[in-house]
N, C-alpha and C positions, 0 to 999 in steps of 0.2 A: 473222122466222128468222134465227137467228145457226149459221154452219157454218164451227168452226173445222178449219184444217188446217193442219199443220204438217209439213214434209217433212225429218224427225230420224229418227234410230233408235228402236224402239220405247219403250222406258224413259223416255228423253227427251221423245219425244212426247207420253204419258200424264201425265208432270207439267207441260210446257207447256200440255195443254190442259183439265186440271183447274183449274190455277191460271186461266186465260182463262174456262175457265165459271164459277166463284166470282167474277170480278170481274164478267162478265156481269150474273148474279143480282144483284150487290149496286147496280151502278148501273142496272142498268132496275128494281129491284123490281116482279116481275109479278106481277100477282093470280093467274095461274095459268102452269105450267110445263107446256109439255110436251117430253118426250125420247123417242128411238128407243132402243129394246133388241133386239139389240146395239148400241151397246155396252153391258155389266153394269157397268164403271166409271162409266158416264154417267150410267146407271139410277141406280147406289149413291147415286152424289155428288148427282144432284137430289132424290132421296126423302129422304137424310138431310137436305138444306140444308131441304127442305119441312116436315120434323118439326120442325127448328129455329125457321125462320121464321113457322112454321104458314101454309104456302102450299101448295094441292093440286096435287099433282103428277101429271100424266097420262101414263102410260107405252103407247107403240105399241110392241106385242112382238111381233115376228115368229117365227117355229118356234124360231131357236136363241136367242131370249129367255125362251121358256118352258122348253125342254131344253135348255139350255147344254151344250154338248159331247156332244151326241146323250145326254145323262142318265146319263153314263159317270162323271162326277167329283161326288163327294158335297158338297165345297165349295161348285162351284158350285151345285147343285140346292139346298142350304139359303140361298144367296144369294137366288137367284130367289124362293124361297118367303119370304123376309124381303121382298122387294121388291113381290110379289104383297098381302102384307098391310098394307104401309104406303103403297104408292101409294092416290091418292084414287080411280083409275081405272086399269086397263087394258085396252087395245084389244087383240081378237084376231079373227082371220078368221074363226073358225067355232065353232060348238055345243060342240064337244069339247075344244077348247082352252080354251072359257069354263069348263065344266064342271071341268077340271083345277085352275082356279086358283081359282073358289071352293071346292071341296073343301081349297084350303090359307088360307083366310080372307079371299081377295081379292075385289075389285068388278070386274066386267068389261062393256065394251062390247063387241058384236059387228058388226065394220063391215068387210066385205071390202073390198078394193081396187074403185074403180072403174074401170071398162071406159076403156081410155084413148081420146084422140081423136087421130085422127093427121092430121087436115086433109085439105087436098086431095092427091090423088097425082097427080104429072103424069106417069107413065109406069110401066107394068110392064117388068119386066126379061127379055129372052128368054133362054130356057132350052134347053137340049139335053135331049131324051129324050121320050117320050110323055105319062109321068106324071111330076110334081114333088111330092115331097116334104120337109118343112121342118122337121129335128129341130133345135128350141131348146134350146142347151146349154149349162152352163158348165165342163163335165167335173167336176165337182163328186161327193163320195165317194157321194151318195145317186142319182147319176142313173147308170141302167145303159146307158151309152151303148156299151158293149163288146158287147150284145145288138143293139143299132140295127146297127151295124157289120156283124155276123155275118150279120143279118138281110138284109141288103143282097146277100149272097150268095145266097140262098136265092131271092130276088126276079128276075122278069125283067129283063133289063139294059137295057129302055128305060122303068122306073120308078126315077129319078132321085132318091137322097135328098143332101140338104144338111144338114151338120150345122155350125151355127154356135159360136164360143167359143173364148176362148185355152184350146190344149191345150198340155201340156207334152212336150216330147221328141217321139217321134214315136207317141205313144198306144199305149205297152207294146209296141212293136215293129214295129206293124202296118201304118204309114204305107206303107212301101217294098211290101208286099201288100195294100193297100187295094182293095176290090172296086171294079173300072171304075165303077159306079154307085154310089158313095159319095163325094162331093166335102166336105171340111172346107174351109170357109170363113176361118175363123180369126175373132179378133174384128172384126164389122162396125160401122165409123159408124154413128150412128142412120138417117140417109138412107138409108144401102144395105141396112141390115135391114128398115126399112118397105118400101122398093119391092121386096126377095126375098120379104118375107112376103105382100106383094099378089100377086106374082107366081105362086106355088104351088097346088097344089090340094089339100095335105094336109097339116096341122100337128102333130106330136108334140112333147109335153113330159111327161116322166116324172119320178118321182120312188119310192122306197124309204119314205119318211115317212108313216105313215099319217094325218096330222091336216095335211099342208101343200096348200094352195091354191097353185098357179103361175102366175108373173107371165106366162109365155110363153102358157099359155091363157086369159090375158084377153085379150092382145094377139091371137090366134087368133079369140076371139070376135068383138073389136071390127072385124077385117078380115073377118068372116063367113066364116071358112075349115073346111070339116070339120076335128074335132078328136080326137084319139088320146091319151087320157092311161092313167096308171095306174089300176088297178081298185082305188083306196082309200077308204074312206068318204067322206071329206071330198070330193074329186073328186067322186065320184058322185052327191053330194047338190046340188052346186053347179050342176057342168055336166051336167046332166039330160036334154038335148036337143042331135042334131046331132050326138053324141059319140060314139065307141066307148072301150071299156075294155080295156086288157091287164095280163097278168101279167107284163109284164116281160122273158118269155124271147123268143128268136129265133124260136121256130116262131109263137108266138101272135102277134109283132108282124107278122110275114109275114100269118097270117089277119087279123087287123085290117086290116092296109092292103089288102088284096084285096078286104076287105068294105067298105072306103070307097069304092075305085074304083068297085067294083058298085051303090051304093047313094049316090052323090055328089048325085045331083039332089035326093031327099027329103033327104038329110042338110043339104045347104046350106040348103034350105029351113025347117029346123027349127034351123039354127045363127042363122038371121035373126031367128026368133022369140025365142030364146033370147036375143039380143042384146036385143032391145025389152022383154024381163020383167025382164032384170037393170039396164039403165040406170033403168026406173021404179022398181025395187025398192030399189035402190041412194040413189034419190032420197029415198025415204021414211026407209031407214034412217037416213041422214046427218041428217035433221030431227030423228028421235027422239033420235040421239046430242047434237045441239045442246040439245035439250030437258033432257039428263040435266047437261049443262054449267051450265046455269041454276041448278042446285041447289045448287052450289059456292057 
C-alpha cells in the first residue's frame, strides 16, 4: 500500500500527489491497481493509466464516490459514470449501489466492511447517569445531529447522550444552552473512543443518505451494543437484528431510545447473533471477491 500525504495548499497538493502517483505506477509496474474513491482525482488518474498500460484497476467506492457531491454536480456525475465503465471492478457495500453502477455499464463486487476487531479492552469508563447513549457523529451534512440534541431535551435527565466528533463553533449557537444530559466529547483518540464505546448501553448512528452503510454501526455490532440507526433501505437490510430504526426526528429518536432501554436484554442477545452472522458472511464474501480477482 502506498499512501501519499502532502501538507500543502489544495492545488499544489493535487499536483504533487498526481505526479507521485504516476511515478509509483511506473516504478512498481503493478499487475493490478487498487484505489479508493474518493478521491475522484486519484480514481480518474488510475483508471486512465490502467487503460493506457492495460492494467486492471479496482476502485473501492464509498458513497461519495458513487454519488460525488451528493449527485448535485453534472460534471462529477459524468466523471463517476466514466470511472464505472472503465474500471475493471468497483467495490461497493450494498446491492442498491451495485445496481446503480451496473445500469451505467460498470462491473461490481459487493463487499461491506468487515466488523472491526478491538482486541482486549482493559477497562470501561465510569459514566454519570442511569443510561448511557453514544451518538457516533462527525457533524457532516447528512447527520441529523440537531435532532439528537433536541431529543436529549425530551428524555429523562438521567439518560445521558454522548456525541463524538469534531464540531465547528458552538453547534449552531446551542452549545451554551445544551441540554444538561447531552455531552459533546469532541474528537476522541482511538483508545478513548473504543473505551467509551464499550462503556455505554446504546449506540446511535444516523444518516439521511438512503444507500449508505455506517462505520459507527459496524463498530457498535463489534462491541455488541444495542443499536439505533436511520430507517433506510441499506441499514435495515444489513443491520436486521438487535437494531431499532428511526425516522431521524427528535420525537421518534426518543421513542426508539426508550424502546431500546425497555428491551435491552433481548436486543443485546440479538446483536450478538448478528455479530456472528456478519463475521461468517464477510469471510464468504471475501473469498468470492478474491475468486473474482483471479479472473483478471
